[in-house]
Backbone bond lengths (Angstrom), bond angles and torsions (degrees), N, CA, C in turn:
res aa  C-N    CA-C-N  psi(-1)  N-CA   C-N-CA  omega(-1)  CA-C   N-CA-C  phi
1 R - - - 1.457 - - 1.523 109.89 -
2 P 1.308 117.27 124.68 1.468 118.91 177.56 1.529 110.55 -62.42
3 P 1.328 117.32 131.33 1.465 120.48 -175.58 1.527 114.11 -68.85
4 D 1.336 118.08 -17.97 1.465 120.71 -177.58 1.533 113.30 -89.24
5 V 1.320 117.47 6.22 1.467 121.73 -179.66 1.529 108.87 -108.43
6 D 1.336 115.90 132.51 1.466 121.81 -177.60 1.532 110.60 -83.80
7 F 1.322 116.27 88.44 1.459 120.57 -179.02 1.530 112.55 -75.24
8 D 1.324 117.78 -4.01 1.460 120.66 173.71 1.532 111.52 -82.39
9 H 1.337 116.40 -13.31 1.464 119.98 178.77 1.531 109.12 -69.50
10 P 1.336 118.18 136.05 1.471 120.68 -174.99 1.525 115.33 -67.88
11 R 1.327 118.84 -9.05 1.467 121.58 179.48 1.527 112.65 -109.82
12 I 1.323 116.88 6.29 1.467 121.63 -179.21 1.521 108.47 -118.28
13 F 1.329 115.77 126.32 1.456 121.65 -172.40 1.520 111.58 -128.39
14 D 1.334 115.64 159.78 1.461 121.44 165.41 1.527 106.43 -113.43
15 S 1.325 116.85 -177.56 1.468 119.71 -173.77 1.523 113.16 -69.39
16 D 1.319 117.96 -13.65 1.463 120.75 174.83 1.530 111.27 -91.45
17 T 1.329 117.31 -47.82 1.465 120.06 -175.83 1.524 112.73 -70.51
18 I 1.327 117.86 -23.53 1.471 120.47 179.31 1.526 110.87 -62.97
19 L 1.328 116.77 -23.05 1.464 120.62 179.93 1.526 111.98 -66.93
20 G 1.326 117.58 -18.64 1.456 121.77 178.13 1.523 113.67 -92.89
21 L 1.326 117.17 5.84 1.461 121.53 179.90 1.527 109.76 -59.34
22 E 1.322 116.92 130.59 1.465 120.79 -173.66 1.517 114.41 -95.85
23 C 1.326 118.61 -13.15 1.464 120.89 176.96 1.526 108.67 -146.07
24 T 1.317 115.11 161.53 1.463 120.26 -179.13 1.524 109.41 -84.69
25 P 1.329 117.83 124.85 1.463 119.65 178.93 1.534 110.76 -73.55
26 R 1.321 116.03 156.88 1.470 120.26 173.70 1.521 110.45 -76.17
27 S 1.355 116.29 -27.54 1.462 120.00 -178.30 1.521 109.73 -150.71
28 I 1.329 114.79 151.07 1.467 121.03 -178.83 1.522 109.35 -147.38
29 T 1.321 115.81 139.59 1.462 121.86 167.62 1.515 106.70 -104.98
30 I 1.324 115.72 130.47 1.459 121.45 177.36 1.520 107.48 -114.44
31 C 1.323 116.75 114.12 1.462 121.88 176.96 1.518 107.57 -92.70
32 G 1.322 115.55 113.72 1.451 121.66 -177.40 1.511 109.78 115.30
33 A 1.327 116.29 116.84 1.463 121.03 -175.72 1.520 111.09 -116.10
34 G 1.329 115.77 37.54 1.453 120.01 172.03 1.518 109.20 -80.02
35 V 1.309 116.48 -159.85 1.463 121.06 -178.57 1.527 110.66 -58.21
36 V 1.322 117.13 -48.28 1.467 121.07 -177.66 1.527 110.77 -63.88
37 G 1.329 117.62 -47.02 1.463 120.94 -179.82 1.515 112.78 -61.08
38 C 1.332 117.11 -42.49 1.471 120.76 178.77 1.524 111.45 -66.19
39 E 1.326 116.77 -39.80 1.472 119.85 177.78 1.524 110.94 -60.75
40 Y 1.320 116.63 -48.06 1.461 119.61 -179.32 1.528 111.61 -68.16
41 A 1.330 118.22 -34.97 1.467 120.46 176.77 1.523 110.24 -59.97
42 S 1.316 116.58 -45.09 1.460 120.92 178.79 1.531 111.01 -63.92
43 M 1.319 116.94 -45.26 1.469 120.56 -178.84 1.527 112.03 -62.60
44 F 1.340 116.74 -49.04 1.460 118.86 -177.44 1.522 111.83 -67.86
45 R 1.327 117.48 -34.47 1.467 118.99 176.96 1.525 110.02 -65.76
46 N 1.339 116.72 -39.00 1.466 120.10 177.55 1.526 112.07 -66.47
47 L 1.325 116.80 -17.86 1.467 121.67 174.14 1.529 111.30 -93.32
48 D 1.343 116.07 12.36 1.472 124.57 177.41 1.520 114.81 71.11
49 A 1.321 118.02 18.94 1.462 119.98 173.66 1.526 108.98 -81.94
50 K 1.325 116.47 145.06 1.459 121.21 171.77 1.529 106.26 -74.04
51 V 1.340 117.35 128.33 1.467 121.24 -173.01 1.524 111.02 -121.50
52 N 1.334 115.95 125.49 1.463 123.40 167.73 1.519 106.87 -105.40
53 L 1.325 116.88 121.43 1.464 122.11 178.89 1.520 108.12 -110.12
54 V 1.327 116.85 111.34 1.465 122.62 -175.56 1.523 108.67 -95.12
55 N 1.337 115.09 116.98 1.464 122.19 -176.70 1.526 109.63 -116.93
56 S 1.311 117.83 124.77 1.466 121.11 -179.42 1.529 112.36 -75.49
57 R 1.320 117.34 -11.06 1.472 121.20 -178.49 1.521 110.89 -105.44
58 D 1.343 115.57 177.55 1.461 119.21 -178.14 1.524 113.58 -88.67
59 Q 1.327 117.22 -5.41 1.463 121.32 174.93 1.519 109.30 -153.60
60 L 1.314 115.09 161.02 1.462 120.48 179.27 1.519 110.47 -75.86
61 L 1.288 117.63 146.18 1.470 125.00 169.10 1.531 112.89 39.17
62 S 1.311 116.11 61.40 1.468 122.23 -172.15 1.521 114.55 -62.74
63 F 1.323 118.68 -9.94 1.464 121.01 177.96 1.526 111.78 -82.14
64 L 1.334 117.45 -6.49 1.464 121.53 178.84 1.525 110.94 -91.04
65 D 1.329 116.79 166.64 1.463 121.48 174.78 1.526 109.57 -64.20
66 D 1.340 115.98 148.55 1.464 120.99 -177.95 1.523 112.98 -56.17
67 E 1.335 117.06 -38.48 1.468 120.04 -179.11 1.529 111.12 -62.65
68 I 1.314 116.18 -38.78 1.466 120.47 179.84 1.525 110.02 -70.67
69 I 1.324 116.58 -42.09 1.467 120.97 177.72 1.524 110.03 -59.43
70 D 1.341 116.26 -46.63 1.465 120.34 -179.58 1.524 111.43 -62.32
71 A 1.333 116.61 -42.75 1.470 120.31 -179.63 1.529 110.86 -64.93
72 L 1.331 117.05 -42.98 1.462 120.50 179.31 1.526 110.74 -64.07
73 S 1.330 116.65 -46.22 1.466 120.68 179.33 1.523 110.65 -60.36
74 Y 1.339 115.99 -44.32 1.466 120.37 178.95 1.528 110.19 -60.94
75 H 1.325 117.09 -47.79 1.468 121.48 -178.21 1.529 111.08 -59.47
76 L 1.317 117.34 -47.53 1.462 120.34 -178.82 1.525 111.16 -63.79
77 R 1.342 116.92 -45.79 1.472 120.09 179.49 1.528 111.08 -64.94
78 D 1.326 116.24 -41.31 1.459 121.13 -179.54 1.533 110.96 -61.72
79 R 1.306 116.86 -33.62 1.466 121.83 178.07 1.535 111.60 -79.28
80 G 1.344 117.35 -12.97 1.459 120.19 176.72 1.514 115.82 110.07
81 V 1.326 117.90 5.42 1.466 120.48 176.49 1.525 108.61 -71.72
82 I 1.314 116.84 130.60 1.465 121.48 175.46 1.519 107.21 -90.59
83 I 1.334 116.24 112.30 1.468 121.65 -179.67 1.518 107.88 -97.13
84 R 1.293 116.36 122.03 1.463 121.98 -179.19 1.525 108.37 -108.96
85 Q 1.357 114.90 94.02 1.467 121.91 -177.31 1.534 110.47 -76.68
86 N 1.322 115.59 155.73 1.471 122.77 177.06 1.531 112.43 53.47
87 E 1.306 116.24 38.97 1.464 122.13 178.93 1.525 109.00 -123.84
88 M 1.319 115.63 149.51 1.466 121.36 175.82 1.521 108.31 -139.40
89 Y 1.316 115.90 149.45 1.464 117.80 177.40 1.526 108.99 -77.03
90 D 1.311 114.78 145.40 1.457 121.46 174.61 1.525 108.93 -98.76
91 R 1.338 114.23 -47.00 1.462 119.53 175.61 1.522 108.88 -156.76
92 I 1.313 114.70 157.78 1.459 122.25 -179.81 1.524 107.68 -117.68
93 E 1.331 115.81 129.06 1.462 121.36 -176.62 1.534 109.04 -119.64
94 G 1.314 116.32 107.95 1.456 121.02 178.33 1.517 111.67 -87.48
95 Q 1.329 116.52 129.91 1.467 123.00 176.85 1.529 108.73 -115.06
96 D 1.329 116.79 177.46 1.465 120.18 -179.92 1.523 112.78 -62.96
97 D 1.343 116.59 -40.03 1.460 119.69 -173.89 1.529 114.67 -119.04
98 H 1.328 118.11 8.49 1.466 121.50 178.85 1.532 109.92 -167.13
99 V 1.327 114.38 175.35 1.468 122.01 175.05 1.521 107.21 -129.84
100 V 1.325 116.83 140.67 1.460 121.11 174.82 1.526 108.13 -115.01
101 A 1.330 115.15 123.23 1.464 120.88 173.16 1.523 106.86 -96.67
102 H 1.304 116.73 114.36 1.459 122.07 176.52 1.527 106.76 -89.83
103 L 1.329 116.81 117.70 1.457 121.24 -178.77 1.517 110.43 -91.68
104 K 1.323 115.92 156.21 1.471 120.34 -178.55 1.520 111.73 -64.47
105 S 1.339 117.38 -22.27 1.463 121.64 177.98 1.526 111.87 -75.06
106 G 1.332 117.45 -9.08 1.454 121.70 -177.31 1.522 113.20 101.02
107 K 1.319 117.53 -12.72 1.466 120.70 178.06 1.521 109.82 -69.55
108 Q 1.331 114.73 152.48 1.461 121.44 176.60 1.521 108.27 -127.28
109 L 1.329 116.36 128.30 1.459 121.91 -179.69 1.520 108.45 -111.92
110 K 1.327 116.08 114.52 1.469 121.78 -179.55 1.526 108.19 -103.58
111 T 1.329 116.51 117.70 1.460 121.47 -179.97 1.526 110.12 -139.61
112 D 1.335 114.96 169.90 1.467 120.06 -179.96 1.523 112.08 -63.31
113 I 1.338 115.74 -44.37 1.467 120.66 -179.08 1.517 109.64 -139.21
114 L 1.332 115.50 168.06 1.459 121.69 176.67 1.523 108.98 -133.22
115 L 1.314 115.04 135.40 1.464 122.05 174.68 1.516 108.32 -112.10
116 M 1.319 117.18 120.35 1.455 122.11 175.59 1.525 106.92 -93.17
117 A 1.338 115.87 107.45 1.467 121.78 -175.34 1.522 110.64 -115.11
118 I 1.323 115.81 43.12 1.462 120.06 176.36 1.521 108.70 -123.20
119 G 1.309 115.01 156.60 1.455 119.46 173.72 1.507 115.77 87.82
120 R 1.326 117.98 15.63 1.476 119.65 177.22 1.521 107.84 -62.63
121 T 1.306 116.21 129.32 1.462 120.82 -178.68 1.518 110.27 -125.85
122 G 1.308 115.10 162.55 1.453 119.74 175.18 1.522 109.90 -67.36
123 N 1.302 117.32 145.35 1.464 122.11 -177.03 1.531 109.21 -91.99
124 T 1.336 116.00 69.43 1.461 120.54 -173.55 1.522 114.06 -113.82
125 D 1.315 117.60 -4.77 1.465 120.00 -169.80 1.523 114.93 -61.52
126 R 1.323 119.16 -25.39 1.467 120.34 -178.66 1.528 112.93 -111.56
127 L 1.318 117.16 17.67 1.467 120.11 -177.96 1.526 113.89 -89.97
128 C 1.326 117.83 -7.20 1.475 122.25 -178.58 1.528 110.58 54.79
129 L 1.325 116.12 46.81 1.461 121.19 -177.44 1.522 112.65 -62.47
130 D 1.327 117.18 -26.23 1.459 120.08 178.40 1.530 111.63 -61.24
131 K 1.319 117.67 -26.43 1.469 121.29 -179.79 1.532 112.42 -70.47
132 V 1.338 116.41 -19.76 1.472 119.73 176.98 1.526 111.60 -108.96
133 G 1.337 116.48 6.94 1.456 120.62 175.73 1.516 115.33 89.59
134 L 1.331 118.24 18.65 1.464 121.54 178.83 1.520 110.23 -110.58
135 E 1.322 115.56 143.43 1.453 121.55 -179.77 1.530 108.76 -128.49
136 P 1.340 118.16 108.06 1.465 119.49 177.16 1.527 110.53 -70.50
137 D 1.350 115.94 156.65 1.459 119.67 177.68 1.531 109.71 -80.02
138 S 1.319 116.98 -171.12 1.465 121.43 -175.37 1.527 113.03 -64.41
139 R 1.334 117.81 -19.20 1.474 121.50 177.88 1.520 111.78 -97.33
140 G 1.328 116.98 7.20 1.456 120.45 179.95 1.517 113.42 79.37
141 Q 1.334 116.76 16.13 1.460 120.68 -176.52 1.523 111.42 -101.14
142 L 1.322 114.38 151.67 1.457 121.66 179.74 1.516 110.60 -104.87
143 K 1.322 115.62 145.34 1.459 121.65 176.27 1.525 108.19 -83.31
144 V 1.344 115.75 133.99 1.464 120.91 177.55 1.523 109.53 -132.38
145 N 1.350 115.70 161.70 1.461 120.13 174.70 1.528 109.53 -92.39
146 E 1.328 117.07 -171.13 1.470 121.02 -176.81 1.526 113.31 -65.69
147 H 1.326 117.31 -12.72 1.468 122.00 177.47 1.533 111.44 -103.62
148 F 1.347 116.33 10.78 1.466 123.50 180.00 1.523 112.92 67.14
149 Q 1.326 115.48 23.43 1.457 122.23 178.90 1.531 108.40 -89.66
150 T 1.326 116.78 134.16 1.462 121.26 178.04 1.527 109.71 -81.75
151 D 1.326 115.94 -174.50 1.466 121.01 176.87 1.525 112.07 -66.17
152 V 1.311 117.00 -17.69 1.465 121.69 174.12 1.530 105.78 -98.02
153 P 1.343 117.98 109.54 1.471 122.25 -167.39 1.524 117.03 -51.29
154 H 1.319 119.50 -30.80 1.466 119.89 -177.52 1.536 113.27 -94.95
155 I 1.346 117.01 8.15 1.467 120.62 178.96 1.529 109.25 -116.53
156 Y 1.326 115.35 125.83 1.457 123.05 179.93 1.530 108.96 -113.42
157 A 1.330 116.58 156.81 1.462 120.32 -179.40 1.530 110.03 -144.39
158 V 1.338 115.96 143.09 1.466 122.70 176.16 1.529 109.02 -144.30
159 G 1.316 116.86 170.49 1.460 122.07 174.94 1.513 113.17 84.78
160 D 1.337 115.98 -156.33 1.467 121.16 -177.21 1.518 112.44 -56.85
161 V 1.309 117.22 -25.25 1.463 120.95 -176.46 1.534 112.26 -69.87
162 I 1.346 118.40 -14.13 1.469 120.00 176.97 1.522 112.74 -112.85
163 G 1.302 118.38 -1.62 1.461 120.10 178.21 1.505 112.17 100.04
164 F 1.315 116.96 -115.95 1.459 121.38 -174.60 1.516 110.83 -55.63
165 P 1.316 116.54 152.66 1.473 119.57 -177.65 1.514 112.20 -51.25
166 S 1.305 113.45 135.14 1.460 119.15 179.63 1.508 109.08 -105.01
């Protein structure tokens, strides 16, 4: 969770707190266009919400094959998702009845709610991995080979703990 975002504000959510949303918003800004951000963009658009998907990169899910990226981008745009490539938030301003995402480009996105879908890390901080000879990186992720084997030969890892979808 970015420390400069007020997650105590009732209109600002992360990928866990959004699950407690009690009504469907008319509009949503999603900061972060990774797997989680794209999933929520598709879901909220299918619920007829206007969706702004803010992506800091020049394409969605760049670890996928180009054909898949193109198909996903086409599908989201065709459904009405506004994908804002090469954009980053500068600050988030929560109001009583809306949220404004101020982008570094100077654009301002005013929507009912905001979902911050960046910064997902592996949940390794309390596993005492150092006791078995493993050292997670700064995002809590473990390095694996093509067989999902860690630096400790008898320990394998998959999922969020290794980064890209496994």
